[in-house]
C-alpha positions as CSV (number, residue, x, y, z in Angstrom):
1,X,0.0,0.2,-0.2
2,X,1.2,3.4,-0.7
3,X,0.6,6.4,1.6
4,X,-1.8,9.4,0.9
5,X,0.7,11.9,-0.5
6,X,2.0,9.4,-3.5
7,X,-1.0,7.8,-4.3
8,X,-2.0,11.8,-4.8
9,X,1.3,12.2,-6.8
10,X,0.5,9.2,-8.9
11,X,-2.9,10.6,-9.6
12,X,-1.8,14.2,-10.5
13,X,0.8,12.2,-12.8
14,X,-1.8,10.1,-14.8
15,X,-4.5,12.6,-14.5
16,X,-4.2,14.2,-18.3
17,X,-4.0,10.4,-19.4
18,X,-7.0,9.1,-17.9
19,X,-9.1,11.8,-18.6
20,X,-8.2,11.1,-22.0
21,X,-9.2,7.6,-21.9
22,X,-12.4,8.8,-20.6
23,X,-12.8,10.9,-23.5
24,X,-12.1,8.3,-25.7
25,X,-15.1,6.2,-25.0
26,X,-17.4,9.0,-24.1
27,X,-18.3,11.6,-26.7
28,X,-20.5,13.7,-24.5
29,X,-18.5,16.8,-23.1
30,X,-20.4,17.0,-19.9
31,X,-20.9,13.7,-19.4
32,X,-16.9,13.3,-19.8
33,X,-16.1,15.3,-17.0
34,X,-18.9,13.5,-14.4
35,X,-17.1,10.3,-15.8
36,X,-13.8,11.4,-14.7
37,X,-14.9,13.0,-11.2
38,X,-16.3,9.8,-10.5
39,X,-13.2,7.8,-11.5
40,X,-11.2,10.3,-9.6
41,X,-13.4,10.1,-6.5
42,X,-13.2,6.0,-6.5
43,X,-9.3,5.9,-6.9
44,X,-9.3,8.3,-3.7
45,X,-11.5,6.5,-2.1
46,X,-9.5,3.1,-2.5
47,X,-6.1,3.6,-2.2
48,X,-5.7,0.3,-0.1
49,X,-6.9,-1.1,-3.9
50,X,-3.6,-0.1,-5.4
51,X,-1.0,-3.0,-6.1
52,X,2.1,-0.3,-6.4
53,X,4.3,-3.3,-8.1
54,X,1.3,-2.6,-11.1
55,X,1.3,0.5,-13.5
56,X,-1.0,3.1,-12.0
57,X,-1.8,4.1,-15.1
58,X,-3.1,0.8,-16.2
59,X,-5.1,0.0,-13.0
60,X,-6.2,3.8,-13.4
61,X,-8.1,3.2,-16.5
62,X,-9.3,-0.1,-16.0
63,X,-11.6,1.5,-13.3
64,X,-12.1,4.1,-15.4
65,X,-13.1,1.9,-18.4
66,X,-15.6,0.0,-15.5
67,X,-17.0,3.1,-14.6
68,X,-18.0,3.8,-18.2
69,X,-19.9,0.7,-18.5
70,X,-21.7,1.4,-15.4
71,X,-22.7,3.9,-16.7
72,X,-23.4,2.8,-19.7
73,X,-25.9,-0.3,-17.5
74,X,-27.6,2.2,-15.5
75,X,-28.8,4.5,-18.4
76,X,-29.1,2.8,-21.8
77,X,-29.1,6.1,-23.2
78,X,-25.9,6.9,-22.6
79,X,-23.7,7.4,-25.5
80,X,-20.6,5.1,-25.8
81,X,-17.8,5.6,-28.9
82,X,-17.3,1.4,-28.6
83,X,-19.1,-1.2,-27.5
84,X,-18.6,-2.6,-24.2
85,X,-16.0,-5.9,-25.2
86,X,-14.0,-3.0,-27.2
87,X,-13.8,-0.7,-23.8
88,X,-12.6,-3.7,-22.2
89,X,-10.5,-4.8,-24.4
90,X,-8.8,-1.1,-25.0
91,X,-8.3,-1.5,-21.0
92,X,-6.8,-4.6,-21.5
93,X,-4.2,-3.5,-24.3
94,X,-3.2,0.1,-22.1
95,X,-2.4,-2.7,-19.3
96,X,0.1,-4.9,-21.5
97,X,1.6,-1.7,-23.6
98,X,2.2,0.2,-20.1
99,X,4.4,-2.6,-18.3
100,X,6.2,-3.0,-21.5
101,X,6.6,0.5,-21.7
102,X,7.9,0.7,-18.3
103,X,10.5,-1.7,-19.5
104,X,11.8,0.2,-22.3
105,X,12.0,3.2,-20.3
106,X,14.1,1.5,-17.6
107,X,16.6,0.5,-20.1
108,X,16.7,3.5,-21.5
109,X,17.3,5.2,-18.3
110,X,20.7,2.7,-17.4
111,X,21.6,2.8,-20.6
112,X,21.7,7.4,-21.1
113,X,24.3,6.6,-17.7
114,X,26.4,4.1,-19.6
115,X,27.2,7.0,-22.4
116,X,30.3,9.1,-22.3
117,X,29.7,12.2,-20.6
118,X,30.4,14.1,-24.3
119,X,27.5,11.9,-25.5
120,X,25.0,12.6,-23.0
121,X,25.1,16.2,-22.6
122,X,24.7,16.3,-26.6
123,X,21.3,14.5,-26.1
124,X,20.4,16.6,-23.2
125,X,21.2,20.0,-25.4
126,X,19.0,18.5,-28.3
127,X,16.4,16.1,-26.1
128,X,16.0,18.2,-22.6
129,X,16.7,22.0,-24.2
130,X,15.3,21.5,-27.7
131,X,18.4,23.0,-28.8
132,X,19.4,22.7,-32.6
133,X,22.5,21.5,-34.6
134,X,23.8,24.5,-35.3
135,X,23.2,25.7,-31.6
136,X,24.4,22.2,-29.9
137,X,28.0,22.7,-32.2
138,X,28.3,26.7,-31.1
139,X,28.1,25.3,-27.3
140,X,30.4,22.6,-27.8
141,X,32.4,24.2,-30.0
142,X,31.7,21.9,-32.8
143,X,30.4,21.8,-36.5
144,X,26.6,21.0,-37.4
145,X,27.8,17.9,-39.2
146,X,29.8,16.5,-36.3
147,X,27.6,17.6,-33.6
148,X,24.9,15.2,-36.1
149,X,27.2,12.3,-36.5
150,X,28.0,12.2,-32.7
151,X,24.2,12.4,-32.2
152,X,23.9,9.8,-34.9
153,X,26.3,7.3,-32.9
154,X,25.0,8.1,-29.5
155,X,21.5,7.3,-30.3
156,X,22.7,4.1,-32.1
157,X,24.5,2.7,-29.2
158,X,21.4,3.6,-27.3
159,X,19.2,1.6,-29.5
160,X,22.0,-1.8,-28.8
161,X,22.1,-1.2,-25.2
162,X,18.7,-1.2,-24.8
163,X,17.7,-3.8,-27.5
164,X,20.5,-6.0,-25.2
165,X,19.3,-5.5,-22.3
166,X,15.2,-5.9,-22.9
167,X,16.5,-9.3,-24.5
168,X,18.3,-10.1,-21.6
169,X,15.2,-9.8,-19.6
170,X,13.3,-11.5,-22.5
171,X,11.3,-9.0,-23.4
172,X,11.4,-7.3,-26.9
173,X,12.5,-4.0,-28.1
């Protein structure tokens, strides 16, 4: 079981994706808001049901799918974007892919640490700070071509490392 502060942080971190999931199932914007409020209230009231070894987002989307289907059972005029079987399949698919994504992100983090400092800096300038080749070149005193070549090598090394880590754990890259 997680404490309330951690639970709230998880809920807030996943709020946008839960809302998007509900929005993909419910057409009416007012009803979407109502359903999301029900989902958030249910999540908040049941923190002890969350298993911290599993992805929070998948668990929350499963509850959201059930809330949508419960609303449909109470009101047959309730407009659904998909049949109930499709909604259940979507929730299940999200759960499977979220676990795979978590493994991939863990591998990425570990592999980033193994890159040389120069490569880490280039990737940080590009992906965290949003700089382009010319700007990176000015900051690192390299030509644009040298920057792109070094970034290509860094990305290739990352890809190899990630594939190796995932295959070592019996997962697909």
